[in-house]
C-alpha positions in Angstrom: 30.0 125.7 169.5 33.3 124.9 170.8 33.3 123.8 174.1 36.6 124.1 176.3 38.0 120.8 177.7 37.2 122.3 181.1 33.6 122.2 180.5 32.8 118.7 178.8 31.6 116.6 181.4 32.7 117.8 184.4 35.4 114.6 184.6 39.1 115.1 184.1 40.9 113.8 181.0 41.4 109.9 181.7 45.3 110.3 181.3 45.4 112.2 184.3 42.8 110.1 186.4 45.4 107.6 187.7 47.8 110.7 189.0 44.8 112.3 190.6 43.9 108.9 192.7 47.3 108.6 193.9 47.5 112.2 195.1 44.1 112.2 196.7 45.3 108.8 198.3 48.6 110.0 199.7 46.7 113.0 201.2 44.2 110.9 203.1 47.0 108.5 204.1 48.6 111.6 205.2 45.8 112.6 207.1 45.0 109.8 208.8 48.7 109.2 210.2 48.0 112.9 211.4 44.8 112.3 212.8 46.5 108.7 215.0 44.5 106.6 213.0 46.4 103.2 212.0 47.1 103.0 208.1 44.1 100.8 206.5 46.1 97.5 205.5 44.6 94.1 204.5 44.8 90.5 204.7 46.8 88.7 207.7 49.6 91.7 207.1 48.3 94.0 209.5 47.7 93.0 213.4 45.7 96.0 215.9 47.6 96.1 219.4 45.3 93.4 221.3 46.1 91.1 218.5 49.9 91.6 219.1 49.8 91.5 222.7 47.7 87.6 222.6 50.4 86.9 220.1 53.0 87.7 222.0 51.8 86.0 225.2 51.8 82.4 223.4 52.8 80.3 220.5 51.0 80.6 217.3 49.7 76.7 217.0 47.8 77.4 213.8 50.6 78.6 211.8 53.6 76.4 213.4 52.0 73.0 214.2 53.7 70.6 216.8 54.2 67.0 215.2 53.4 65.5 218.2 53.1 62.0 216.4 56.4 62.1 215.0 58.2 62.5 218.3 56.6 59.4 220.0 57.9 57.4 216.7 61.0 58.4 216.9 61.1 57.5 221.0 59.3 53.7 219.8 62.1 53.6 217.4 65.0 52.8 220.3 65.6 49.6 221.2 63.5 48.4 224.1 66.9 46.1 224.9 68.6 49.6 225.8 65.5 50.3 227.6 65.8 48.4 230.1 69.6 48.0 230.4 69.7 51.5 231.1 67.1 51.2 233.5 68.9 48.8 235.6 72.1 50.5 235.7 70.4 53.6 236.9 68.7 51.3 239.6 71.7 49.9 240.6 73.7 53.2 241.1 70.9 54.1 243.3 71.4 51.4 245.2 75.0 51.3 245.8 74.9 55.1 247.0 72.4 54.0 249.0 74.5 51.4 250.9 77.1 53.1 250.8 75.5 56.5 252.8 74.1 54.0 254.9 77.4 52.4 255.9 78.9 55.8 256.5 76.5 57.4 258.9 75.7 53.9 260.8 79.8 53.1 261.3 80.9 54.5 265.1 83.9 57.1 264.3 87.5 56.0 265.3 88.1 59.7 267.0 84.5 59.5 268.6 84.8 55.7 269.8 81.6 54.0 271.5 79.0 56.2 273.6 79.9 56.2 277.4 77.0 56.7 279.6 76.7 59.9 281.3 75.0 58.7 284.2 77.9 57.0 285.9 80.8 59.1 288.0 83.5 61.3 286.0 85.8 59.4 287.3 85.0 56.1 285.8 83.8 57.9 282.9 87.6 58.5 281.9 88.3 55.2 282.9 86.4 53.8 280.1 87.1 55.9 277.8 90.6 55.7 278.0 90.2 52.0 278.1 88.0 51.8 274.9 90.8 54.0 273.8 93.6 51.5 274.1 91.1 48.8 272.3 91.0 51.0 269.5 94.7 51.8 269.2 95.4 48.8 269.7 93.7 46.9 267.2 95.3 49.2 265.1 98.5 48.6 265.7 97.5 45.1 265.5 96.9 45.4 261.9 99.8 47.5 261.1 102.3 45.0 263.1 104.7 45.0 260.5 105.1 49.2 261.3 106.6 48.7 264.8 109.3 47.3 266.1 108.8 43.6 267.9 109.7 44.8 271.0 107.0 47.6 271.9 104.6 45.4 270.2 105.3 42.9 273.0 105.4 46.1 275.4 101.9 47.1 274.7 100.2 43.7 275.1 102.8 43.6 278.5 101.6 47.5 279.4 98.1 48.6 278.9 99.8 52.4 279.8 102.1 52.2 277.0 99.4 51.6 274.1 99.2 54.8 273.2 102.9 56.0 273.2 103.5 52.2 271.4 100.5 53.8 269.0 102.5 57.3 267.9 105.4 55.3 267.0 105.1 55.9 263.4 104.3 59.7 263.6 106.6 60.4 266.5 110.1 62.0 265.7 113.0 59.3 266.5 115.5 62.1 267.0 114.7 64.4 269.6 113.7 64.5 273.5 111.7 66.6 275.1 112.7 68.7 278.2 111.4 67.0 281.3 109.2 70.3 282.8 107.2 68.4 285.6 107.6 70.0 289.2 110.0 68.3 291.3 111.3 68.3 295.4 114.4 66.4 296.9 113.7 63.6 298.8 110.6 62.5 296.0 111.0 60.0 293.7 109.1 61.0 290.2 107.6 57.4 288.7 109.5 58.0 285.2 108.8 54.9 283.0 110.5 53.6 279.2 106.7 54.9 277.2 107.1 58.7 277.7 107.3 60.2 274.5 110.1 63.4 276.1 112.2 60.0 275.4 111.1 57.0 274.8 111.3 56.9 270.8 114.8 58.3 270.7 117.5 55.0 269.8 119.4 53.8 272.6 121.9 50.6 271.8 119.8 49.9 268.6 116.6 49.6 270.0 114.2 51.8 270.8 115.3 53.7 274.6 111.2 52.6 275.8 112.6 49.0 275.7 116.3 49.3 276.7 116.5 52.8 278.4 115.7 51.4 282.1 119.3 52.3 283.2 119.3 56.0 282.6 115.9 55.9 283.8 116.4 54.6 287.1 119.7 56.7 287.1 117.5 60.0 286.6 114.9 59.1 289.1 117.5 58.6 291.5 119.2 61.7 290.5 116.3 64.0 290.5 115.0 63.1 294.5 118.6 63.2 296.0 119.7 66.5 294.2 116.1 68.1 293.6 116.6 69.0 290.4 115.9 67.7 286.8 119.1 69.2 285.0 119.8 65.6 283.9 116.9 63.4 282.3 117.0 59.7 281.3 117.6 60.9 277.6 121.1 63.0 278.5 122.0 60.1 280.8 120.9 58.1 277.8 123.4 60.3 275.5 126.1 60.2 278.0 126.4 56.1 278.4 126.2 56.4 274.6 128.6 58.5 274.7 130.9 56.2 277.2 129.9 53.2 275.2 128.1 51.9 277.7 125.0 51.3 276.4 125.2 47.7 276.0 124.2 44.2 277.6 121.6 42.3 278.6 119.8 45.1 280.9 120.8 48.1 278.5 123.4 49.8 280.3 126.7 48.4 281.5 126.8 48.6 285.4 130.2 50.1 285.3 129.1 53.3 283.3 127.2 54.4 286.9 130.2 54.1 289.3 132.5 55.6 286.8 130.5 58.8 285.3 127.8 58.9 288.4 130.3 61.8 289.7 129.6 63.5 286.4 126.1 63.9 287.2 126.6 64.6 290.8 126.2 61.3 292.4 128.4 59.0 294.4 127.9 55.7 293.6 129.5 52.6 295.3 129.1 48.4 294.8 126.6 46.8 297.6 128.1 43.3 297.9 124.4 41.7 298.7 126.4 38.0 298.4 128.8 38.4 300.7 126.3 39.3 303.6 125.0 35.4 303.4 124.0 34.6 307.1 127.5 32.3 309.0 127.4 28.7 307.6 126.0 29.4 304.4 127.5 30.2 301.3 126.6 32.7 298.9 124.0 31.7 296.0 122.5 28.9 298.4 118.8 29.5 299.0 118.0 30.3 302.9 115.6 27.5 304.7 112.4 29.8 303.7 113.6 29.1 299.9 112.5 33.1 298.9 113.8 32.8 295.2 116.2 31.3 293.1 120.2 30.9 293.2 121.8 34.0 292.7 125.7 34.3 292.6 125.3 37.6 293.3 121.6 38.0 295.0 121.0 34.3 296.8 117.3 35.7 297.4 118.2 34.5 301.6 116.6 36.6 304.5 119.7 37.9 305.1 120.4 39.5 301.7 116.8 40.8 302.0 118.5 42.6 305.4 121.4 43.9 304.1 119.8 45.6 301.0 116.9 47.4 303.3 119.5 48.5 305.7 122.0 49.7 303.0 118.3 51.9 302.5 118.1 55.2 304.5 116.5 58.6 303.9 119.8 59.2 301.6 121.0 56.4 299.8 119.2 54.4 297.0 119.8 51.1 295.6 120.4 51.0 291.6 119.4 47.2 291.2 120.2 45.2 288.2 118.0 42.2 287.5 118.3 38.7 286.6 114.8 37.7 284.9 113.1 36.7 288.4 110.1 37.7 290.8 110.8 41.2 288.9 110.2 40.4 285.1 111.5 37.4 282.8 114.0 40.6 281.2 117.2 42.0 282.6 116.6 45.4 283.7 117.7 48.3 286.2 115.3 49.4 289.1 115.6 51.8 291.5 115.0 50.5 295.0 114.0 52.9 297.8 113.0 52.0 301.4 109.4 51.7 302.5 107.2 51.2 305.5 107.9 48.9 308.1 111.1 47.3 306.9 109.1 47.2 303.3 111.4 48.5 300.3 109.9 50.6 297.1 111.0 49.4 293.8 110.8 51.9 291.4 110.3 49.9 287.9 110.8 52.1 284.6 109.5 48.7 283.0 106.8 47.9 284.7 103.6 50.3 286.2 102.7 46.9 288.6 105.8 46.5 290.1 106.3 50.0 291.0 102.8 49.8 292.3 103.3 48.3 295.8 105.8 47.8 298.4 107.9 44.7 298.3 109.6 42.1 301.3 113.4 43.0 300.9 114.1 39.0 300.9 111.4 38.7 297.8 113.5 41.7 295.5 117.3 40.5 296.5 116.3 37.2 295.5 116.0 38.7 291.8 119.0 40.9 292.1 121.9 40.5 290.0 124.3 43.6 290.9 123.3 46.1 293.2 125.1 50.0 293.5 124.3 51.9 296.5 123.9 55.6 295.1 123.6 59.1 297.1 124.1 62.5 296.7 128.1 63.5 295.7 127.5 66.6 297.9 126.5 63.9 301.0 
């Protein structure tokens, strides 16, 4: 009995077996994917989600071993002397930086200066601060002395109030004067000095006006008091003297400037002969019995010349006096003499706050006068 190929033992032909298994496997995989089941992988090629999370959070040391021993070997290969040298350099750098920081933090600021006790009265605190500031500025002037004209350094040493002015020389404008805008009143003589930055830095006769401009400054004081205005300042009068060729002489200004150009300033200026008023029987230039001063051809320093000086002064007349290097200072310069109290006189000295701070015996002043000029308003 012939059997059909489909009947046999129920097994498919061998030639088609692999095809059927492949088809079956493909259908199984499709069913798993459709049901959301992961594919069946074998070996280390498959990781569950939990395994993937664990591996994402750390390094797989088992798969990638770290050779700590090798790194220690490389460090150990460094030259010990090089390590010591690097350590020494680092320590030195730290010490230098620490030293610099310590010095900067502990050094007092030049701008702030030393501290002043707040327990002291305000006026005393201010005086102390000014004195300390002058000391600091004077120290810098001494250190940078070659940058300052020698006469200015001498001025700073002789006049405490001039230290700040001298200190500012290196950073100042030497060509431009500033206006005089202080309040003025007729009959009141302002206290003007050479070390005023409004005019003191200007050149006058080849030197700073601060040390050569006593004539223009004394004249400006007289004019302000006599006329009651400051239309003419030390700077403008100094320029007028320069233009007239009178910025010369030991005192910086020739006396003829005042007598010849005083009218242009609104002043009437005339010579005062103190020597011609010597006491009877006494030659001009001879000392009086009191011996109030040295021999001076124009100012013998007698009581008689002192009286003449005092009598020449009244409310509307002052005296411009050129000193001879005696009682009012070793260097010839110009001062303004005005009436004082009880027969005394007041000296307004552009070169000395000390001379200007008190009243004088007329005879003492006369003993140091080489040239005397009366000055009053031209309208008087």
